[in-house]
C-alpha positions as CSV (number, residue, x, y, z in Angstrom):
1,Q,-181.3,-144.9,61.2
2,V,-178.4,-142.7,62.7
3,Q,-178.5,-142.3,66.4
4,L,-177.7,-139.0,67.8
5,V,-176.8,-138.5,71.3
6,E,-176.2,-135.3,73.2
7,S,-174.4,-134.6,76.6
8,G,-172.8,-131.6,78.3
9,G,-175.7,-129.9,79.6
10,G,-176.2,-128.9,83.0
11,L,-176.6,-125.6,85.2
12,V,-173.8,-123.0,84.8
13,Q,-173.7,-119.5,86.3
14,P,-173.7,-116.3,84.2
15,G,-170.7,-115.8,82.5
16,G,-169.5,-119.8,82.6
17,S,-168.8,-122.0,79.5
18,L,-170.1,-125.5,78.5
19,R,-169.2,-127.7,76.1
20,L,-172.0,-129.9,74.2
21,S,-171.5,-132.9,72.6
22,C,-173.3,-134.9,70.0
23,A,-172.2,-138.7,69.3
24,A,-173.4,-140.5,66.3
25,S,-173.5,-143.8,65.4
26,E,-172.2,-143.7,62.6
27,S,-170.2,-141.1,60.5
28,I,-173.0,-138.5,59.7
29,F,-171.0,-135.3,60.5
30,T,-168.7,-134.9,57.1
31,A,-171.7,-134.8,54.7
32,G,-175.0,-132.7,54.3
33,T,-175.7,-130.0,56.9
34,V,-175.1,-130.5,60.6
35,G,-176.0,-128.3,63.6
36,W,-177.2,-127.0,66.7
37,Y,-180.6,-126.1,67.6
38,R,-182.3,-124.8,70.8
39,R,-185.9,-124.3,72.2
40,A,-186.4,-121.9,75.2
41,P,-189.3,-122.6,77.1
42,G,-192.6,-120.9,75.6
43,K,-190.3,-120.2,72.2
44,Q,-190.0,-122.2,69.0
45,R,-186.7,-124.1,68.0
46,E,-184.3,-121.9,66.9
47,L,-180.9,-122.4,64.9
48,V,-178.0,-121.8,66.9
49,V,-175.1,-122.8,64.5
50,G,-175.2,-124.8,61.1
51,I,-172.1,-126.1,59.3
52,T,-172.0,-127.5,55.6
53,S,-169.8,-130.4,54.7
54,G,-167.9,-127.7,52.8
55,G,-167.0,-126.1,56.0
56,F,-169.4,-122.8,55.6
57,M,-171.0,-122.3,59.0
58,N,-173.8,-120.2,59.7
59,Y,-174.4,-118.6,63.5
60,A,-177.6,-117.1,64.7
61,D,-177.0,-113.4,65.4
62,F,-177.3,-113.8,69.5
63,V,-174.6,-116.2,69.1
64,E,-172.2,-112.8,68.9
65,G,-169.2,-115.0,68.8
66,R,-169.7,-116.8,71.9
67,F,-170.3,-120.1,70.8
68,T,-168.0,-122.3,68.6
69,I,-168.8,-125.1,66.5
70,F,-166.5,-128.0,65.8
71,R,-166.4,-131.9,64.8
72,D,-164.0,-134.5,65.6
73,N,-164.6,-137.0,62.5
74,D,-162.6,-139.6,64.1
75,K,-164.9,-139.9,67.2
76,N,-168.2,-139.0,65.3
77,T,-168.8,-136.1,67.6
78,M,-170.0,-132.6,67.0
79,Y,-169.2,-130.1,69.5
80,L,-170.7,-126.7,70.8
81,Q,-168.4,-124.6,72.7
82,M,-170.6,-122.0,74.6
83,N,-168.7,-118.9,76.5
84,S,-170.4,-116.1,78.1
85,L,-173.4,-117.7,79.0
86,K,-176.5,-115.4,79.5
87,P,-179.6,-116.6,81.5
88,E,-181.6,-116.1,77.9
89,D,-179.3,-118.9,76.5
90,T,-181.3,-121.2,78.9
91,A,-183.0,-123.9,76.8
92,V,-182.9,-127.3,75.3
93,Y,-180.3,-127.8,72.8
94,Y,-180.5,-130.4,70.4
95,C,-178.0,-131.4,67.3
96,N,-179.3,-132.1,63.9
97,A,-177.7,-133.8,60.7
98,R,-179.6,-133.7,57.5
99,G,-179.1,-134.2,54.0
100,I,-179.2,-137.1,51.0
101,G,-177.8,-140.2,51.3
102,K,-177.6,-143.4,49.5
103,S,-181.5,-144.2,50.6
104,G,-182.7,-140.7,50.0
105,P,-183.2,-137.6,52.4
106,Y,-182.3,-138.0,56.0
107,D,-183.1,-135.6,58.9
108,Y,-181.7,-136.8,62.2
109,W,-182.4,-135.4,65.5
110,G,-181.1,-136.0,69.0
111,Q,-183.1,-135.9,72.0
112,G,-181.8,-132.8,73.3
113,T,-179.6,-131.8,76.6
114,Q,-180.7,-129.1,78.8
115,V,-179.1,-125.8,79.6
116,T,-179.8,-123.7,82.5
117,V,-178.1,-120.4,83.1
118,S,-178.9,-119.0,86.3
119,S,-177.3,-117.8,89.3
């Protein structure tokens, strides 16, 4: 079982920036599809950005060029750089890794990190 641990959330003013991190207990971010999701209060979880093993990235429309996903494979860590944050970006952010491994399909989630955008 791969463990994913997010960090980097917090309280930030509108227009500010945060960088979220997702550290994996083993190499997982170079295979399958990995990405970030979020769940705002009273809403369903939604995709923020996904990236395939081939490097294809799929950003949600609401990102509007403000967020960037990237990976450090040496550190088994994935990041989400978020700029120009808006109050509507307030949510719990989760990292995800899914695909098909040697033992079959997998779908790993972190515990989430709270992002609050408020003045």
